[in-house]
C-alpha positions as CSV (number, residue, x, y, z in Angstrom):
1,M,-6.2,11.9,15.6
2,S,-6.5,9.7,12.5
3,Q,-9.0,7.1,13.7
4,A,-8.6,5.3,10.3
5,L,-9.7,1.7,9.7
6,F,-8.3,-0.2,6.7
7,P,-6.9,-3.5,5.5
8,A,-3.2,-3.2,4.6
9,W,0.0,-5.0,3.7
10,R,3.0,-4.2,5.8
11,P,6.5,-5.4,5.0
12,C,8.4,-8.0,7.0
13,A,12.0,-7.3,8.2
14,D,13.5,-8.1,4.7
15,G,10.9,-5.8,3.1
16,R,11.6,-3.0,5.5
17,A,15.3,-3.3,4.7
18,A,14.6,-3.1,1.0
19,L,12.3,0.0,1.5
20,A,14.9,1.5,3.9
21,T,17.4,1.4,1.0
22,V,15.1,3.2,-1.3
23,S,14.2,5.7,1.4
24,Q,17.9,6.4,2.0
25,R,18.4,6.9,-1.7
26,L,15.5,9.3,-1.7
27,Q,17.0,11.4,1.1
28,T,20.4,11.4,-0.6
29,A,19.0,12.4,-4.0
30,R,17.2,15.5,-2.6
31,P,19.0,18.4,-4.3
32,M,20.2,21.4,-2.4
33,G,17.4,23.9,-2.1
34,A,14.7,21.4,-2.7
35,P,11.7,21.4,-0.3
36,S,12.4,19.5,2.9
37,L,11.3,15.9,3.3
38,Q,9.3,14.6,6.2
39,V,10.4,11.0,6.1
40,R,8.0,8.3,7.4
41,R,9.3,5.8,10.0
42,S,9.6,2.2,8.9
43,D,6.8,1.1,11.2
44,Q,4.5,3.4,9.2
45,W,5.2,1.8,5.8
46,H,2.3,0.0,4.4
47,I,0.0,-0.4,1.4
48,T,-3.6,0.5,2.1
49,L,-5.6,-2.2,0.3
50,C,-8.9,-0.4,0.7
51,F,-9.8,2.4,3.0
52,I,-12.8,1.7,5.1
53,G,-13.1,5.1,6.8
54,R,-12.6,7.0,10.0
55,D,-14.3,6.3,13.4
56,G,-15.1,2.8,12.2
57,T,-13.8,0.4,14.7
58,H,-17.4,-0.8,15.3
59,L,-17.2,-2.1,11.7
60,A,-14.4,-4.6,12.6
61,T,-17.1,-7.3,13.2
62,P,-16.7,-11.1,13.1
63,A,-18.5,-10.9,9.7
64,L,-15.8,-8.6,8.3
65,H,-13.1,-10.8,9.7
66,A,-14.7,-13.8,8.0
67,A,-15.0,-11.9,4.7
68,F,-11.3,-11.1,4.9
69,A,-10.5,-14.7,5.6
70,G,-12.5,-15.7,2.5
71,A,-10.5,-13.1,0.5
72,A,-7.2,-14.5,1.8
73,V,-7.8,-18.0,0.6
74,R,-8.4,-16.8,-3.0
75,I,-5.2,-14.7,-3.4
76,P,-1.7,-16.4,-3.5
77,S,1.4,-15.2,-1.7
78,H,3.4,-13.1,-4.2
79,T,6.1,-10.5,-4.6
80,F,6.5,-7.1,-6.2
81,T,9.3,-4.7,-6.9
82,I,9.4,-0.9,-6.8
83,E,9.3,0.7,-10.2
84,R,9.6,4.4,-9.4
85,L,8.9,7.2,-6.9
86,A,6.2,9.8,-7.5
87,Y,5.1,13.0,-5.8
88,W,1.3,13.5,-5.4
89,P,0.7,17.2,-5.0
90,Q,-2.8,16.9,-3.5
91,S,-1.5,15.1,-0.4
92,G,2.2,16.0,-0.6
93,A,3.1,12.3,-0.4
94,V,6.2,10.9,-2.0
95,V,5.2,7.3,-2.8
96,A,7.0,4.2,-4.0
97,L,5.0,2.7,-6.9
98,P,5.3,-1.0,-7.6
99,H,5.8,-2.5,-11.1
100,A,2.5,-3.8,-12.4
101,C,1.5,-6.7,-10.1
102,H,-1.7,-8.5,-10.9
103,P,-1.9,-10.4,-7.6
104,L,-1.4,-7.2,-5.5
105,Q,-4.2,-5.5,-7.4
106,A,-6.3,-8.6,-7.0
107,L,-5.7,-8.4,-3.2
108,C,-6.8,-4.8,-3.2
109,D,-10.0,-5.7,-5.2
110,A,-10.7,-8.8,-2.9
111,T,-10.6,-6.7,0.2
112,R,-12.8,-4.1,-1.4
113,D,-15.3,-6.8,-2.3
114,A,-15.1,-8.4,1.2
115,I,-15.9,-5.0,2.8
116,R,-18.9,-4.4,0.4
117,R,-20.2,-7.9,1.1
118,C,-20.5,-6.9,4.8
119,G,-22.7,-3.9,3.7
120,I,-20.0,-1.4,4.2
121,A,-19.3,1.3,1.5
122,P,-15.5,1.8,1.6
123,E,-14.5,5.4,1.7
124,Q,-11.8,4.9,-0.9
125,V,-10.7,1.9,-3.1
126,T,-7.1,1.3,-4.2
127,N,-6.4,1.4,-7.9
128,Q,-2.7,2.3,-7.6
129,P,-1.0,0.4,-4.7
130,H,1.8,2.4,-3.1
131,V,4.0,2.9,-0.1
132,T,4.3,6.4,1.3
133,L,7.9,7.0,2.1
134,A,7.9,10.7,2.9
135,Y,5.9,14.0,2.6
136,L,6.7,17.2,0.9
137,D,4.6,20.4,1.1
138,R,1.3,20.1,-0.8
139,W,0.7,21.5,-4.2
140,L,4.3,21.9,-5.2
141,P,5.3,21.8,-8.9
142,P,6.5,18.5,-10.3
143,Q,9.7,17.2,-8.6
144,P,11.8,15.8,-11.5
145,W,14.7,14.9,-9.2
146,L,12.5,11.9,-7.9
147,D,12.9,10.3,-11.4
148,A,16.6,9.9,-10.7
149,V,16.2,7.8,-7.5
150,D,17.3,4.2,-7.9
151,C,14.4,2.0,-6.9
152,S,16.1,-1.3,-7.7
153,G,16.3,-3.9,-5.0
154,D,15.0,-7.1,-3.6
155,A,11.4,-8.1,-4.2
156,L,9.0,-7.5,-1.4
157,V,6.9,-10.5,-0.2
158,V,3.2,-10.2,0.2
159,G,2.3,-13.2,2.3
160,T,-0.3,-11.7,4.7
161,F,-2.5,-8.7,5.2
162,E,-3.9,-7.1,8.3
163,L,-6.9,-5.0,9.4
164,L,-5.3,-1.9,10.9
165,F,-6.7,0.8,13.1
166,N,-4.8,4.1,13.5
167,P,-5.7,5.8,16.7
168,G,-3.0,8.4,16.0
169,G,0.7,7.8,15.6
170,R,0.6,4.0,15.5
171,Y,-1.2,1.1,14.0
172,D,-3.2,-1.4,16.1
173,V,-3.6,-4.8,14.4
174,L,-7.3,-6.0,14.7
175,G,-6.8,-9.1,12.5
176,E,-4.3,-10.9,10.3
177,W,-4.8,-13.3,7.4
178,P,-2.2,-15.3,5.5
179,L,-2.6,-15.5,1.7
180,T,-3.1,-19.1,0.7
181,G,-4.7,-19.0,-2.7
182,A,-3.7,-20.8,-5.9
183,A,-2.0,-18.9,-8.7
184,L,-4.3,-16.4,-10.3
185,P,-5.0,-16.6,-14.0
186,E,-3.2,-14.0,-16.1
187,P,-5.3,-10.9,-16.7
188,P,-6.8,-10.6,-20.2
189,R,-4.7,-8.9,-22.8
190,Q,-6.1,-7.0,-25.7
191,D,-3.9,-7.0,-28.8
192,A,-3.3,-3.8,-30.6
193,L,-5.9,-3.1,-33.3
194,F,-3.4,-1.6,-35.7
């Protein structure tokens, strides 16, 4: 059993439809003789914002809920689109990677900071938000056929995030927070030196 505890974004019905289109394109693009895909169900699609750890439901305290509520009022509702698919050999995951999205990364960072303010050291922070669509075997060579999958489609809305617990095979929602922050300032840019 997983026993994982983490804040996450999950798509609404329109978002699930957009991801289902990409998932279907992934399955159709798989060439004959390529390793078999283990496709994830749509109710499993999510972006882990920060991974707290395993066997940690005792950490879902009122203080953590309050810290997440504080994070939610600082981050605005926003959208992102899928840029491309990638294969991560260490896990075997086939992931949908968003185009650069400053508010989405800010949400990941805000949940990380909220967890740390509660005296909890997260097991893993998120520096590359992604949605796992399927799994291949681990440690395969690069899968260039993934580059040909059309990832265009409707933008996915990030309007809330949840605290999820995975007892194995499903996600139990332990809390939900709407994003109500004002627009974030643009991230600093460094001009080219030459």
